[in-house]
N, C-alpha and C positions, 0 to 999 in steps of 0.2 A: 524075669520078675513081672508077674501080672498084677498090677496094683489093684487093690479092691477099695481101700479107703486111705485117706491121707489127712494129716493135721499139722499145722505149724506150731512150733514152740515159741516162747517169748523172744528167743534170740534170732528167730526167722528161719530156723532149720526146719525142713519139711521131713516128716516121718510118714512112711507108707507101709501098710500091711500088704501081704502078698497072698493072692488067691490061689497060686499054684505051687508055692514053696513054703517051707517052714522057716521063714525069715522076716525081718523088717528091714526096710531100706531107709537110710538117712541121707538126705541131700542138703548140702550147704550151697545155697544159691549164690553166695558171695564168691565162692571159689569154683563152683561146679563139681566139687568132689562128692562122689557116692561112696557110702560105706554100707556093706551088707552085714547085718547082725543075725547070725543063726540062732533060732529059738529052741529048736528041738521039738516044736509042735506047730501045727497049722496056725496061721495068723489071720484074723478076720476083723474084729472090731478094734479100733485104736482111738486113744484119747490122751491128752496131756493135762496135768494139773498145774496150778500156779507155781509150784516149786520146781517144775521142770521134769517131773517123772512122767515117763511114757508108759501107758497101760495098754496091754494087748490081750484080747480074748482069743481063745483057741477054738471056738465053736466045736467041730466034731472031735477034737482031742480033749475037750473039757479041761482046759488049763487057763490060768490067768498069770501073766508075767508083767513085772515092773522093770523098766529100763531107766538108767540114769542118763539123762540127755547130755550132761556135760562130758561124760566119759564113754558114752555109747556102749555101756556094759549092762549085763543083767544084774539087778539088785536081788530079785527073788522070782521064783516061779512055783506056783502051787496048783494042786489039783482042784478043780471046781466041781461042785455037786451036779451042775447041769451044763449043757452045751451052750455057753454064752455066745451070742452073736454080736453084741455091742458092749461098749463101755461108756458109762456116764460118770463124770467126776463132779463132786460138789465140795463146797468149803467145809462142810461138817463131816 
């Protein structure tokens, strides 16, 4: 796993996109446990909203995926119109 970007969620869990694999890495610093979540697409940009959803852009695979941070599962994954390299989350 070659980490490209990483963000913490409100629970202190660190989420990292992968520059070399189609996955996201979840690290619980309290236990040191790593969980690999396969996405089925390249992961690049990553962000977390205040509800604990993790958003991952697919850049060269043109996808956007939302993960549930509580369960470390995919909520949804959709095709994007363009190759997104980053994700920005706002309250509106």
